[in-house]
N, C-alpha and C positions, 0 to 999 in steps of 0.2 A: 753670120748673123742674117737671118731672113729679113728682107726689106719690110714685110708687113708688120714686123715687131716694132719698127721705129717710124711708123707713119705719123704725120702730124695730127694733133688733136683738131677736131672740127668743131669750132665754137657754135656754129649755127645748128649742127646736129645735136650737140649737147643741150643747147637751149630748148630745142623742140622736145627733147626727151625729159628734161628735168624741171622746167618751169611750168607751173600750173596756177590757175586762179586761186588767190588767197593762200598760196603756198609760201614757204619760207624763202625760196630762192627767187630773187628778183632779176639777176642777170649773171651770165657766165662769160668771162673774158679770157682769151688766150693770147699771150704775147710770145714772140719767138725767144727773146732773151731779156733778162732784167737782173738787177743785183740781188734783190730779195723780194719775193711776193709779200712776205710779212711787212717789210719796211714800206712797200708801196701802199698796202691797205691801211697801215697805221697812219700814214700821212693823209690818206683820204678820210679816215675816221676823224682826224683832227679838224678836217674841213667840213665835217657834217654829213659824210656819206651815210645813207640809210642802211639798215640791216639787210642782209640777203645777197651780198655780192660775193661771187667766187672768182678768184684770179688765179689762173694756171700759167706756168711758164715752161716752155720747152727746154730752157736752160737757165740756170742761175749762176751768176758770177760771184755772189757774196751770200749764198745760202748759209743760214746759221741755225744752231741748235741751242739747247739750254747751256747756261754757264759759259757763254762766249765761244762755244765750239763752232767749227765750220761744217758745212754739209756740201759735198760735191758729187756730181754725177755726169756722165756723158750726155750730150744733147739727145733728147727724146727717148732716153733709156729709162726714165723714171717718171713717176707722177709727182710733180712739185707744185703745190697749190696752197692757197690760203682762203679762209672763209671769214667774212666780217659779220658779226652778230651783235645785237644790243639786247642782252637778256634783262630787260627792265623789271620783270616780275621776280627776279632772283636777287636776294641780298648779296652784296659784294663778297662776303665771306664764303658763301656757297659756290661762288664761281670757280673755285678750285676744282670742281667736278668737270669743267668743260674739257680739259685735255683727256680726262678719263673717259668721258662720253665719246669723244672723238676716237679714242683708242678702240672702244668697243665697236664703233661703226666700221673702222678700218679692218679690225681683226675678223669681224663677221663677214664683211664683203670679200676679203682675201680668201677666206675659207670656202665661201659659197661659190665664188666665181672661178677661182683657180684650182681648187682642190688642195692647196697648201694649208696645212693646219697651223693657224696662227694663235699666239697667246700674247699676254700683256705683262710687261715689267713696269712696275710703278716707278715714276708717274707717267713716262712719255715714250716708252719704247714698245714697238710691235715686234715680236719674236717669231722665228721659225726654228723650233728646237731651242738651242741655246745661242743662236746667232741673231743679230739685229737686222730686221727687214725694213723697218720704217721708224722714223722719229717724228715727234709732235712737239710744237712750241706754241704756247698761248701767251699773248701779250695784250695788256689793257691800255686803252687810250680814249679819253673823251667820252666815257660812258659806254664804249664799245669794247669788245674782245675780238682780237684777230687770232685765229688758230691756223697755224701752218702745218702742213704734212709733207714729208719727203719719203717716198716709197720706191725702193729699187724694184724695177720690173724686169726689163730685158738686159740689165747689166751683166756682162760676162764675168766669170770669176777673175779673169786677168785685169778687168777694168775696175774692180772694187778697190777702195783704198786699203792700205795695210792696217792691221790691227794696231792700235796705239795703247801701250801700257796695259792697264787693267780694263780698258774699254771692251765692250762686246765685239766679237768677230762680226764684220759686216757680211751680209748675204743679199741675194736677190731672188725674185720669183723664178727667174730662169735657172739660177744655180740650185734651187730647191725642187726642180722638176715640175713646174706648174703645168697644168693641162692647157692653159690659155694665157697669152701674154698681151692681149689687146687692152690698151689703156682706157679707152672710152667706156666699155662695159664696167670696168672696175671703178672708174671715177663715178659713174652714174649710180652704182650700187652703194658706194660710200656716201654720196650726197643724199640718197633716199634714206639710208639708215641713220645718218646724222639728223636729218629733218624730223623723222618720226620720233627719235629719242629726245631731241631738243624740245620739240613741242610738248611732249609729255612732261619733261622736266620743268618747263616754264609753267605749265598748268598746275604743277605741284609746288610752285614757288621755290624751286630748287631743292626740295626735299628728296634726297636720293632713295629713301626707302619707299615713300608714297608713289614716286614715279616709276618704280621698278628698276631704276638704274643701278642701285647698289648690288642687288642680287645678280643682275646680268654681268656687272663688272667682275664680281667674285667668280662667276662661272668661267670667265676668260682669263682670269689672273694666274700668272705663273709665279707671283711673288707671295701671295697670302698663303701662310702655312709653312713657308720655308725659313730656314735660318738665314739672316741677312746681316750685312754690315752697312750702316748708314753713315756716310762720310759727310759731315756737316761743314758749313762755311766756317772758316777760322781754323781749320785743321783738326777739329774735334770729331770723334766717331763714337758710335754705340752699336752694339751687336745684340741680337736676340731673334726670336721667332717673329715674323711679320704676322700680327694677330688680326689685322683688319684695316678698314679705312673709316675715318670718322665722318661726321656730317658735313665737314668742310673739305673733304677730299684728302686729308692728311693721312699718311701712313702711320699705323699704330705698331710700335715695336715693343715687345714684352722684354723689359730689361731685368726683371726679377719676378718671382711668383706674385701675382696680384698687382703688379706695377707696370703700366704701359706709358710710353712716351709718344706724343704725336709729333711727327716729323713733317714739316711743310716744304723745306728746300734741302735736298741732299742728293748725293750720288749714292745709289743703292746697289750693292754687290750681292748677288746670290751666292751663298756659301755652300749650300747643298740642297 
């Protein structure tokens, strides 16, 4: 492992590059270790923290994903960070698009900065081929939404966790032959891409069509158009082609000709 691949994040340099007058980002903080950046920002949201804070951790001891899953990575081998936003102009039902918007920002930045072609699996996975490169978790509190991202960067294949059950095989930018493994340029590209898309989405009051977000998401999606199985809470499941995403960010699964079911919370398996 080359030392430059795991150099610490420089919070001052990140602030100089990402913060701008009247921009979304208000501050960027970097901590050496914490339990969960999402949990930290949710606590601060409850205490009235304004929009625009980015918290990155070099290591998380209790990182988590959707449905109670854990997320682990060696120190400084990944980008693990959370964003605190307060999308006041967006109706609560439309805020289901925030993890999808984040996914677009991550996939576009990964592709542009590293040369690894990324795609998106609804609702919260960033893929390289059929393997999971990153996960996204959005949680709401006190009028805010905290969006967490865990992106494997310099993790060696031997350091990746074993595949569990039907879960996607984990991978990293290093394992996928990335042209660059610097975390700061990648984080800055993600933040810039998120800011641009978030501001357009806010101006459109959360309308994914009017803001251009829906079409961009479909361009990056590896789910839409595929046969999928949606495993729902309670042990139920439904299968069919993934036909699209509705105005609230829910996956539309065609269960019979002319009949689509909107899925809000499910594990989705790509069948082919």
